[in-house]
C-alpha positions in Angstrom: -10.1 -27.8 13.6 -9.9 -24.0 14.3 -11.3 -21.5 11.9 -8.5 -19.0 12.9 -5.1 -19.2 11.3 -2.0 -19.1 13.5 0.0 -15.9 12.9 3.3 -16.7 11.2 6.2 -14.4 10.7 6.4 -12.2 7.7 9.3 -12.6 5.2 11.2 -9.8 6.8 11.0 -11.6 10.2 12.8 -14.5 8.6 15.7 -12.5 7.3 16.1 -9.5 9.6 17.0 -9.9 13.3 14.3 -9.0 15.7 15.1 -5.6 17.4 13.6 -2.2 17.9 16.3 -0.7 15.7 15.4 -3.1 12.9 11.7 -2.3 13.3 12.4 1.4 13.1 14.6 1.0 10.0 11.9 -1.2 8.3 9.2 1.3 9.0 11.3 4.2 7.7 12.3 2.1 4.7 8.6 1.3 3.8 7.7 5.0 4.1 10.7 6.0 1.9 9.8 3.4 -0.7 6.3 4.8 -0.9 7.6 8.3 -1.2 9.9 7.3 -4.0 7.1 5.4 -5.8 4.9 8.5 -5.5 7.3 10.4 -7.7 7.0 7.7 -10.5 3.8 9.0 -11.9 2.0 10.4 -14.9 -1.2 12.4 -15.4 -4.2 11.8 -17.7 -5.7 15.1 -19.0 -8.9 16.0 -17.2 -8.2 13.7 -14.2 -7.0 15.2 -10.9 -5.7 11.9 -9.6 -2.2 10.8 -10.9 -1.3 7.3 -12.0 1.6 6.3 -9.7 3.4 3.2 -8.3 2.5 4.3 -4.8 -0.2 1.6 -4.2 2.2 -1.1 -5.2 4.7 0.2 -2.7 2.0 0.4 0.0 0.8 -3.1 -0.6 4.4 -4.6 -0.7 5.3 -2.7 2.5 2.2 -4.2 4.3 3.0 -7.7 3.0 6.6 -7.6 3.8 6.4 -5.8 7.2 3.1 -7.2 8.6 0.1 -5.3 9.8 1.5 -3.2 12.6 4.8 -2.1 11.0 3.0 -1.7 7.7 0.4 0.6 9.1 2.9 2.6 11.1 5.1 2.9 8.0 2.2 4.4 6.0 1.2 6.7 8.9 4.8 7.9 8.9 4.6 8.5 5.2 1.4 10.5 5.7 2.9 12.6 8.5 6.2 13.1 6.6 4.3 14.7 3.8 3.1 17.5 6.1 6.7 18.9 5.9 8.5 17.1 3.2 7.7 16.9 -0.6 7.0 13.1 -0.5 3.4 13.0 -1.9 2.8 12.5 -5.6 4.2 15.3 -7.9 6.5 16.3 -5.1 3.6 17.9 -3.2 3.4 18.4 0.6 1.4 20.0 3.3 -1.9 19.7 5.1 -3.7 20.9 2.0 -2.8 17.7 0.2 -4.1 15.5 3.1 -7.3 17.5 3.1 -7.4 17.7 -0.7 -8.6 15.5 -3.6 -6.1 12.7 -3.0 -6.0 12.9 0.8 -8.4 10.1 1.2 -6.2 7.7 -0.7 -3.3 8.6 1.6 -5.3 7.7 4.6 -6.5 4.6 2.8 -2.8 3.5 2.5 -2.6 3.1 6.3 -5.7 0.8 6.4 -4.6 -1.1 3.3 -1.1 -1.8 4.6 -2.6 -3.1 7.9 -5.0 -5.4 6.0 -2.4 -6.8 3.6 0.0 -7.2 6.5 -2.6 -9.0 8.5 -3.2 -11.4 5.6 0.6 -11.8 5.0 1.0 -12.8 8.7 -1.4 -15.6 7.9 0.8 -17.0 5.1 -0.9 -15.3 2.2 2.4 -13.9 1.1 3.9 -17.4 0.3 1.1 -18.2 -2.3 0.7 -16.2 -5.6 -3.1 -16.5 -5.8 -3.6 -15.6 -2.1 -1.2 -12.7 -2.4 -3.0 -11.4 -5.5 -6.3 -11.6 -3.5 -4.7 -9.7 -0.6 -3.5 -7.0 -3.0 -7.0 -6.7 -4.6 -8.5 -6.3 -1.1 -5.9 -3.8 -0.2 -6.6 -1.8 -3.3 -10.3 -1.9 -2.6 -9.7 -0.4 0.8 -7.7 2.4 -0.7 -10.5 3.2 -3.1 -13.2 2.8 -0.4 -11.5 5.6 1.6 -10.2 7.7 -1.4 -13.2 7.9 -3.7 -15.7 9.4 -1.2 -13.1 12.0 -0.2 -12.5 12.8 -3.9 -16.3 13.1 -4.4 -16.6 15.6 -1.5 -13.5 17.7 -2.2 -13.1 17.7 -5.9 -16.3 16.5 -7.5 -18.8 18.7 -5.6 -20.4 15.7 -4.0 -20.9 13.9 -7.3 -20.0 10.3 -6.5 -20.4 9.2 -10.1 -17.8 11.8 -11.2 -15.5 10.7 -8.4 -15.7 7.1 -9.6 -15.0 8.3 -13.2 -11.9 10.2 -12.0 -10.6 8.1 -9.1 -11.6 4.5 -9.7 -12.4 3.4 -13.3 -9.3 4.7 -15.0 -7.1 2.9 -12.4 -8.6 -0.6 -12.4 -6.6 -2.1 -15.2 -3.4 -0.3 -13.9 -3.9 -1.7 -10.4 -4.7 -5.2 -11.8 -1.3 -5.2 -13.5 0.4 -4.0 -10.3 -1.4 -6.7 -8.3 -0.3 -9.4 -10.7 3.4 -8.2 -10.5 3.3 -7.7 -6.8 1.5 -10.9 -6.2 4.4 -12.8 -7.7 7.1 -10.9 -5.9 6.5 -12.0 -2.3 5.9 -15.7 -3.0 9.1 -15.7 -5.1 11.0 -14.1 -2.3 9.6 -16.7 0.2 10.8 -19.5 -2.1 14.3 -17.9 -2.2 14.3 -17.6 1.6 13.3 -21.2 2.1 16.0 -22.3 -0.3 18.6 -20.3 1.5 17.4 -21.2 5.0 16.7 -24.8 4.0 13.1 -24.9 5.3 
């Protein structure tokens, strides 16, 4: 018995014809979903990091599109924000990428790749596995975002960065992981019912 799992198609591969045009549309769609989710946000006084639905969009994009398309989609989102107001609060420009929340945006690319990698190994058809994938994806976003926040906005104070950029978001991200964790498995069940396998 092999310890490696065979790569299976993602849910999108089961419902969208395989073509370069479809891949481009899916990548642009994932970036657009993330841009839209970034505008659904609210601030907490004294905290420079907004609460958004962005991470949910990032993780869903990775799970639905797979590792490569998911990562490219988030890279497109990061690049689009250099000239378009797609970041949270309608912000844009290199100053955002190099600012307090820039690390989180770079973390989106890695997180989408990781969640996509796990989805390609059938994590997306099981609620518990998908929840674990989202938790791991969120951890990656924080692992990249919090150190950048510490350097850029907290004067190198890692404890302050954790206070601003991690602790307030744990419960919020847990709720999003539970919701998102149920979406893909439910969608897989529907696809199987429609396709008959």
